[in-house]
C-alpha positions in Angstrom: 43.1 -44.6 -66.3 42.9 -46.0 -62.8 45.2 -43.3 -61.3 43.0 -40.3 -62.3 39.9 -41.9 -60.9 41.6 -42.4 -57.6 42.7 -38.8 -57.5 39.2 -37.6 -58.3 37.8 -39.6 -55.5 40.3 -38.2 -53.0 39.3 -34.6 -53.9 35.6 -35.3 -53.2 36.3 -36.7 -49.7 38.4 -33.6 -48.9 35.7 -31.1 -50.0 32.8 -32.7 -48.1 34.0 -32.0 -44.5 34.7 -28.4 -45.3 31.2 -27.9 -46.6 29.8 -29.6 -43.5 31.7 -27.3 -41.3 30.5 -24.2 -43.2 26.9 -25.5 -42.8 27.4 -26.1 -39.1 28.9 -22.6 -38.6 26.1 -21.0 -40.6 23.5 -22.9 -38.6 25.2 -21.9 -35.4 25.2 -18.2 -36.4 21.5 -18.4 -37.4 20.8 -19.9 -33.9 22.8 -17.2 -32.2 20.9 -14.6 -34.2 17.5 -16.1 -33.2 18.5 -16.2 -29.6 19.8 -12.6 -29.6 16.8 -11.4 -31.6 14.5 -13.0 -29.1 16.3 -11.6 -26.0 18.7 -8.7 -26.2 17.6 -7.2 -29.5 13.9 -7.9 -29.1 11.8 -4.7 -29.1 10.7 -3.8 -25.5 6.9 -4.0 -25.3 5.5 -0.4 -25.4 1.9 0.6 -25.5 1.7 3.6 -27.9 4.6 5.8 -28.9 6.1 5.8 -25.4 5.4 4.8 -21.8 6.8 5.3 -18.4 8.7 2.5 -16.6 8.9 2.8 -12.8 11.9 1.1 -11.1 11.7 0.9 -7.3 14.3 0.9 -4.6 15.7 -2.6 -4.4 14.4 -3.8 -7.8 16.9 -6.1 -9.5 17.8 -7.0 -13.0 17.2 -10.6 -12.2 13.5 -10.1 -11.1 13.0 -7.6 -13.9 14.2 -10.1 -16.5 12.2 -13.0 -14.9 9.0 -10.9 -15.1 9.5 -10.1 -18.8 10.1 -13.9 -19.4 7.0 -14.9 -17.4 4.9 -12.5 -19.4 6.4 -13.9 -22.6 7.9 -10.6 -23.6 11.4 -12.1 -24.0 12.9 -15.5 -24.5 16.2 -16.9 -23.2 16.3 -14.8 -20.0 19.7 -16.4 -19.2 21.2 -14.5 -22.1 19.9 -11.2 -20.7 21.3 -12.0 -17.2 24.7 -12.9 -18.7 24.7 -9.6 -20.6 23.9 -7.6 -17.5 26.7 -9.4 -15.5 29.3 -9.0 -18.3 28.4 -5.6 -19.9 26.5 -3.5 -17.3 28.1 -4.5 -14.0 25.6 -2.2 -12.2 22.3 -2.3 -10.4 19.0 -0.8 -11.5 18.5 2.7 -10.3 15.2 3.8 -8.8 13.2 6.3 -10.8 10.7 6.6 -13.6 12.1 6.2 -17.1 10.6 7.1 -20.5 10.6 4.1 -22.9 10.1 4.8 -26.6 8.6 2.5 -29.3 11.3 0.5 -31.0 13.8 0.5 -28.1 15.4 -2.9 -27.6 15.4 -4.8 -24.3 19.2 -4.2 -24.2 18.7 -0.5 -24.6 16.1 -0.5 -21.8 18.4 -2.5 -19.5 21.2 0.0 -20.0 18.9 3.0 -19.6 17.8 2.0 -16.1 21.3 1.5 -14.9 21.8 5.3 -14.7 19.6 7.5 -12.6 20.5 10.5 -14.7 18.3 8.9 -17.4 15.3 9.0 -15.1 12.5 11.4 -16.0 11.1 11.2 -12.5 12.5 10.4 -9.1 10.9 7.7 -7.0 10.7 8.5 -3.3 9.6 5.7 -0.9 8.5 6.8 2.5 7.9 3.8 4.7 5.1 3.9 7.3 6.5 3.9 10.8 9.8 5.6 9.9 10.6 8.8 11.6 10.9 12.4 10.3 14.6 12.2 11.0 14.9 9.2 8.7 12.9 11.0 6.0 15.2 14.0 6.1 18.3 11.7 6.0 16.8 10.0 2.9 16.2 13.3 1.1 19.7 14.5 2.0 21.2 11.5 0.3 19.1 11.7 -2.8 21.1 13.4 -5.5 17.9 14.1 -7.6 16.4 16.3 -4.9 17.3 20.0 -4.7 18.1 21.0 -1.1 16.4 24.2 -0.1 15.1 23.7 3.4 16.2 20.4 4.9 19.5 21.8 6.1 17.8 24.5 8.0 17.3 24.3 11.8 14.0 22.5 12.5 12.0 25.6 13.6 13.2 27.5 10.5 12.4 24.6 8.3 8.8 24.4 9.6 8.4 28.1 9.1 9.7 27.9 5.5 7.2 25.1 4.9 4.3 27.1 6.5 3.6 24.3 8.9 1.8 25.6 12.1 3.3 23.0 14.4 6.3 23.1 16.7 7.4 19.5 16.0 7.6 17.8 12.6 7.1 14.2 13.6 4.1 12.4 12.2 3.1 15.3 9.9 4.2 13.7 6.6 2.3 10.9 4.9 4.2 7.7 4.1 3.7 6.3 0.6 5.5 5.9 -2.7 5.9 9.2 -4.6 7.2 10.3 -8.0 8.7 13.7 -8.4 10.5 15.4 -11.3 14.3 15.1 -11.2 15.7 18.1 -9.4 12.4 18.8 -7.5 13.0 20.8 -4.4 12.8 19.3 -0.9 10.4 22.1 0.0 7.9 21.0 -2.7 8.3 17.3 -1.7 7.8 18.0 2.0 4.8 20.3 1.4 3.1 17.7 -0.7 3.6 15.0 2.0 2.4 17.3 4.7 -0.8 18.3 2.8 -1.6 14.7 2.1 -1.2 13.7 5.8 -3.4 16.6 6.9 -6.0 15.6 4.4 -6.0 12.1 5.7 -6.2 13.3 9.3 -9.0 15.8 8.6 -11.1 13.1 6.8 -10.6 10.5 9.6 -11.3 13.1 12.3 -14.6 14.1 10.7 -15.7 10.4 10.6 -14.3 9.3 13.9 -16.1 7.1 16.4 -17.8 8.7 19.4 -16.3 8.8 22.9 -12.7 8.9 22.0 -10.3 10.3 24.7 -8.6 12.8 22.4 -8.7 16.5 22.9 -8.1 17.2 19.3 -7.0 15.6 16.0 -3.3 16.1 16.8 -3.7 13.7 19.8 -5.3 11.2 17.4 -2.3 11.5 15.2 0.0 10.8 18.2 -2.1 7.7 18.9 -1.9 6.6 15.3 1.9 6.8 15.4 2.0 4.6 18.5 -0.4 2.1 16.8 1.8 2.1 13.7 4.9 1.2 15.7 3.3 -1.5 17.7 2.1 -3.8 14.9 2.9 -4.4 11.2 -0.3 -6.4 10.7 -3.2 -4.5 9.2 -5.8 -6.6 10.9 -4.3 -5.8 14.3 -4.3 -2.0 14.0 -7.8 -1.5 15.4 -7.2 -4.0 18.2 -4.0 -2.2 19.3 -5.8 1.1 19.1 -8.6 -0.3 21.2 -6.1 -1.4 23.9 -4.6 2.0 24.2 -7.9 3.9 24.0 -9.3 1.9 26.9 -6.1 2.4 28.9 -6.5 6.2 28.5 -10.2 6.0 29.4 -9.5 4.0 32.5 -6.6 6.2 33.6 -3.9 3.5 33.0 -0.5 4.4 31.7 0.1 3.4 28.1 3.3 1.6 28.9 4.4 1.1 25.3 8.0 0.4 24.4 8.1 2.4 21.1 7.6 5.7 23.0 10.5 4.9 25.3 12.7 4.1 22.3 11.7 7.4 20.7 12.5 9.3 23.9 15.9 7.7 24.1 16.9 9.1 20.7 20.5 8.3 19.7 21.0 6.5 23.0 18.9 3.6 21.7 21.2 0.9 20.4 18.7 -1.9 19.6 17.6 -3.0 23.1 15.8 -1.3 26.0 16.5 -2.2 29.6 14.5 -2.0 32.9 16.6 1.1 33.6 15.5 2.6 30.3 11.8 1.9 31.3 12.3 3.7 34.6 14.3 6.7 33.2 11.9 9.6 32.7 11.7 11.4 29.4 8.8 13.3 27.9 8.0 10.2 25.8 8.3 7.5 28.5 4.8 6.2 28.9 5.9 3.9 31.7 6.7 6.9 33.9 4.2 9.5 32.4 0.4 9.4 32.2 -1.5 10.0 29.0 -0.1 10.4 25.5 3.5 11.6 24.7 3.8 15.2 23.6 4.2 14.5 19.8 3.8 11.6 17.4 6.8 9.1 17.5 6.8 8.2 13.8 5.1 8.8 10.4 1.8 6.9 10.6 0.0 5.5 7.6 -3.6 6.4 6.7 -4.6 2.9 7.9 -3.1 3.6 11.3 -4.8 7.0 11.4 -8.2 5.3 10.7 -7.5 2.8 13.4 -6.8 5.5 15.9 -10.2 6.9 15.1 -12.0 3.5 15.1 -10.7 1.3 18.0 -12.2 -2.1 18.3 -15.1 -2.8 20.7 -13.5 -5.5 22.8 -12.5 -5.4 26.5 -8.9 -6.0 25.9 -6.4 -3.9 27.7 -3.2 -6.0 27.3 -1.3 -7.6 24.4 1.9 -9.4 23.9 3.8 -10.9 21.0 3.0 -14.6 20.3 6.6 -15.3 19.1 5.1 -16.7 15.8 4.0 -13.4 14.4 1.2 -11.2 15.6 0.0 -10.6 19.2 -2.2 -12.2 21.8 -4.8 -9.7 23.2 -6.2 -10.1 26.7 -8.9 -8.5 28.9 -7.5 -9.5 32.3 -4.0 -9.5 33.9 -4.3 -13.2 34.5 -4.9 -13.9 30.8 -2.1 -11.6 29.9 0.4 -13.3 32.2 -0.5 -16.7 30.7 0.1 -15.2 27.2 3.4 -13.8 28.4 4.5 -17.3 29.6 3.3 -18.8 26.3 5.4 -16.3 24.4 8.5 -17.1 26.6 8.0 -20.8 25.9 7.9 -20.2 22.2 11.1 -18.1 22.4 12.9 -20.7 24.4 12.0 -23.4 22.0 13.6 -21.4 19.1 16.9 -21.0 21.0 
């Protein structure tokens, strides 16, 4: 009787590890299911039956996933990032996408990897860029129908019913959403009307005593102000400097106008020879304003051109640490220039 008992005991020890492995595998599968259900297959949060999701130029899957995790809309963000690296291999495409109730996070991630899925096209026009850059951007956009941008400039302006001889500065920088396949004519017309509305409103509410013959000259000034500083709190100060220079008969002597006049000859630096070389836009050699704007100014820059500050400053120079130092006298300005040079040397 001793042998059967021993055999029975051996059977029991063999069955137990197998059952343990099954339990471990089952538990692992449940854990995987929970992780995937909380990340890839979790329903994307939608308010109502559907909503629009805007993806901007330069938006990344990583930041998109991090935002969802921060807002507690998904768990295990690392799983989503691994899935994107392994399965999607692509970047997010700018546009506006329609997200429906019940779509999973995985489906949304795949949706925004293809611009053809976009319901609307996102067009970003950055303040201070030029009309030439805007046209190049529209030419490269496959979601824009090309009707007028390949025409000669004068014919383009005529097709757009724009009563100006030069297009620079006439189009409002901002972020826009247009239907896929929208025509360049409709896009440019909308940007033009918006800029003219901003200009008209600012002109009606302008400060008194400004040295502009008309609102177009104010637009020219706005474009110069836009190019001289990227800091909103300096816009009125820069405007004040140039307005006082005009009022006192001084030349504007602003580098951005020289650069614009150089056109394709500009390679990133301007020399003393460039400053002395006459062009219609060289405000070192010419009095007054240049003949046209030199960029697409924002509404803030237009407002600043109409409302310069009330100081006595007629000079300014970069600080080397961001922003500018404004001065009312040449002696102050020269000291500020030396301070700037000292800062620059210390960084080299």
